C-alpha positions, 0 to 999 in steps of 0.5 A: 623208147620203152624200158622193160623190167626183167622178171626174176627168171632173168636172174637164173643160170644154168649150164650152157652149150659152149658153142651156142654161148660163143655164137651169142656174144656180140661182135664187139667182144672177140674171144680167143680160142684154139683148134682141136689140132692145136690141142692135140699137137701139144708137147707132153712136157710143155703140157705138164709144165703149164698145167702145174703153173696154172695150179700154182696160180690158184695157190698164189691167189689163195695166199694173196687173199689170206694175207690181205683178209682180216676175217677168220672165215678166210684166214683160219677156216679157209672158207673161200675158193678160186678158179681159172676159167677159159674165155667162156667161163668153163673152169680149168683149175680150181682151188682146194678150199671150199669145193662146193663153190666149184659148182657155182663159179662158172654159172656167174660167168655164163650169166655175165657173158649173156647179160653184160656183154653189151651193156655195160660191156666186158672190157680189159681192166674190169672186175665184176662183183656178185652175190646173187645165188640165182645167178651163181658164183656163190651158194648164198648171199654171203658167198661173194665172188669178184671175177675178172676177164683177162684179155690178150691182144684185145681178145677175151682169153680167160677169167679169174675169180675169187670167192669167200664167205662174208661175215655179215651182209645185212638182213634181219639176222646177225651174220645175215642168218635170219632164222624166221625168214620166209623169203629172201627179203628178210635176208641179205640183198642179192646183187646181180653182177655189177662192175666194181672195178672199171679200167683198173680202178675201184669204183668208189660209189659201188664199193661204198654202197656194198659195205654200207649194208654190213654190220662189219663194214671194215671187214667186208671192205677189206675182203673186197679189196683182198679179192680184187688183189687176188684177181690182180695176182691171177691176171698178172701170172696168166699174162706172164705165162702167155708171154713165156709160152704164147697165148695159143699154147696156154689156151691149148693146155687149158682146153686139154686139161678139161678134156683130159679130166673128162676122159679120165672120169668117163673111163672110170665110170665105164669100169663101174656097174650100170644101175640106179641107187637111191638115198633120202635125207632130211632137214629137221625144221625149216625156220624158227617155230617149225616142227616138221621134217623136210625131205631131199631124195636122189636117184643116182643112175650110172649108164656107160660113162655118164651119171644122172642125178634125179632129185624128183620127189624132193619136198617143196621149198620151205623157210630158210633151208633152201638152195638154188640150182647153184647150191644143188650143183655145188652139193654134187661137186662136194661128193664127186671131187673127192670120191670119183675124181680124187686121182684126177686133176680138178679141171671142173669144166671137164668133170661137169660134162660127165653128169646130168641133173634132173630136178623140179623147180621150187624144191628144197635144192632148186628153189625159185625166187624169192625163197629164203636161201641163207642156209643154202650151202650148209643145209640143202646143198650139204645134204645133197652132197651127203646123199650123192656120196652115199650113192657113189659109195654104194657103187664103189663098195662092190670092188675092194680096190675101188672101195678105198674111196668109199666113206660113210658120211662125214660131219653131216652139216654145219652147226652155225652159231653167230654172236654179236654185241659190244666189246667193252675191253678197250678204251672205247666200247666197240661192236663185234660180230663173229661166226663160231668156226669151231665146227671146222673140226668135224669127224670124217666117216669110216671106210671099209679099211680104216676108221674115220679121222677124228676132228679131221675137218670138213668133206667140202673144205679139204684145206680147212682149219679150226680157229685158234682159241687164244686168237678168238679170245683176243678178238672177241669178248669170250672166255672158252671153258673147253674145246675138246673131242667128245668120246662116243661121238663117232659112229659105231661100226667095224670101223669107227667114224671120226669123233666130233667135238664141242666148245663151251664159252661164256661172255668175258669183257662185256656187261651186256647180253650178246645176240645169239643166232642158231642155224643148224640141222641133224639134231632130230634125224642123223645127217652123218649116216653109216654104211654097211650096218655102221651106225650114224655119228652123234647128233648135234646139240646146242645148249644155253646154261641159264642161271649159271654158276660159272662166275662163282666156279671161276672165282674159286679157281676151278675151270668147269668141265660139264654143263651139269656142273655149271647150271641146273637150267639147261635150255636146248637151242632149236635148229633155227633160233634168235636168242641171247647170251648174258654175262654169267651164262654159258653156251655149249655147242656139240657138232658132228662126227662121222658115220661108222662102217660095218656092224659094230659087233664085228669090230676087233676087240683090241681096237675097241680096247684101244679106243677106250684107253685113248678116250675115243669111246667110253667103257660103257659104250664098249660093252653096250654097242660093241659087245666088248668086255675089256680084257676078257675074250670069253666074256666078249664072245658071250656078250656079242652073242647076247646082243645078237640074240637081242636083235633076234628077239626084238626084230620082225622078219619080212619074207623067207630066206632061201637056204645057204649059198655056196660062197666060193663064187661070190661077188662082193656088194659091200662088207656084209652082202654078196652076189652068188649068181642071181642071189643076194646072200649074207657074206658071213653065214651064206644065207640067201636073202633074195635075188638081184631082181626088184623084190624085197630082201628077206630081212629082220627089221627093228624100229626102236628109240633113237638112243638105241643107236648108241650114246652118240645120240645126245639130242632128243628128237621130240624137242625139235620135231613132231614126226616120230623118229626111230633107230631102224636096223636091218639084220640078216635073219640067220646070223643077225649081222647088222646090214643097215642102221640109221636114225630116220623118221618112222615113215622113211622108205623101206630099204629092203627093196634096194639094200645091196642091189642096183636097179639096172637101167636100160638105155 
């Protein structure tokens, strides 16, 4: 007998054709399915009742996991998700938790059906565990999925799954974040699908081997059992539903849910204009010591009732800022679910039939083994979602009714800080490890009709929550000095982006330095972009205050409120770093707000005054960014005129305008631009800037210091990267309204050829 050792290409997953997958299964694994006639013959009332019952099953699974888990990642932050899938793994119903995970769950089931159906087999009472991002299920190794086949009358009927981020699964870095990693072997070990439950019994050898890798084995072991328990709840509820309505009826509803979601999304797509829209973003730094920028680019093409996302041109995989195909797909779902499918039941198996992905292997968001992918979901997958959201918003902004779902980029990334050390508060010192979950309170992007929500959450976790400060201090040896919204952190615009926030803490209850691992992005180049001339939100910033005076300040009975008050030695943390925090020192983290929408100089002065009163913005920003002199209408008009003249004086104009258009017959493009026949004109002054062809628009362009975007740019780009970074603003060369405002590398693609238009694609 010969034994072959599979290459890494075996441990990769892609979407499959359901019919082909069903034909490939061994005869020993019978599957339950229904005919199209049974699906079409469903009673509408029965359909709705069962559909909502399936929804309630995922909610109940979520509650079961939260009640059993001891990890704040689950109990507070809601960084987990669930799915009910059909017999072939297509997702029928997903949870409203971490929506990026939706793009990976089915991939793990497809892989399991292909590679585990014969050996060791798929049987009643089994559950599989997987944390291999190349297989799917999760987006990086800390995302661990436990999933089970559900049988009825000996046939495979469905799958349930529970997935959650684990606080630590080994590797070089604390929390399994390894800032210097160059490959996966410096990170947590990826484990392909393995049976963790067999015949209804937890496999103790597998469970012991699983928790052995972790620095916090009790938490990981508890979460393992919590996910098993959640699957038990899901399986029992499905069996009860089958017993009440019959297997064929329940399965017909499951199939109908996916086809309904598909048809509703296709119908919506047919109502949108055909064309192609592009977006490009950057990861600043790829690993500890790196000082480069790394590009992800996408061309989104809408033709008829189908979308294509083409990532050709994305930079090669590098350092720790990579994600696998599952992560890229998760990023697509991050944007698609809330923007295009907000009013469609999230039967992801149907929704994912409506788009195609074009990508090159070995790139930042389609990394090949053995790339380091620990930063995957909160780096390239998140940025992928931001870029797709930007493209989709450009499509929808052409229509005021559809534009209600347009949104500037929300909090553009996750600012990771992992701490670990020795807690000496009890009778016996005990080790601890925590991922600071405060950035859950990110700012939402502004919309064409409303400001972004201040510290409203994360775009990808609709039900996310920020941890309770008192509980954090109870669990870990920390003293929180402040946790607060930061004025001016929302992107300026006609509508302001939602505020971000900050936290500062010092060790309290330990005499030893604690380890500090940082993994972030968005410090040199903004990741929370604005729309239609709106400025980006704030840059992230991590600072360690060395040689701190905090002990003396606290001893005097005062609580410090600024880093400058605490220390004269402020050390900015790099995007990727392994550091420490000693007793008496302070760590402060500022995370991102949302981007603005529209030119800040067009914001209602009363709204600006209200923001100042409510400490959303400072009085200085009201004047310098919004051109508002509080309480003085004439002075405000003069200040705004001065700022527009300053745009004129500092800008260069490329090309020539073509006179004025008759705006009576205009068609909206966005807040500033309109189509008049084949011309593109400024909505405010009617100046014709070009046509709908592929030539460049005649725009005024300015490149200046990043801080010209406003006081929200609090990080200094040259502290992180060597590439020159600028505030780039495009304006109408007649009325000087801002049309596009961004903090980007100096060699960022010129948007004068794409702003306000789509490139119509034939076929």
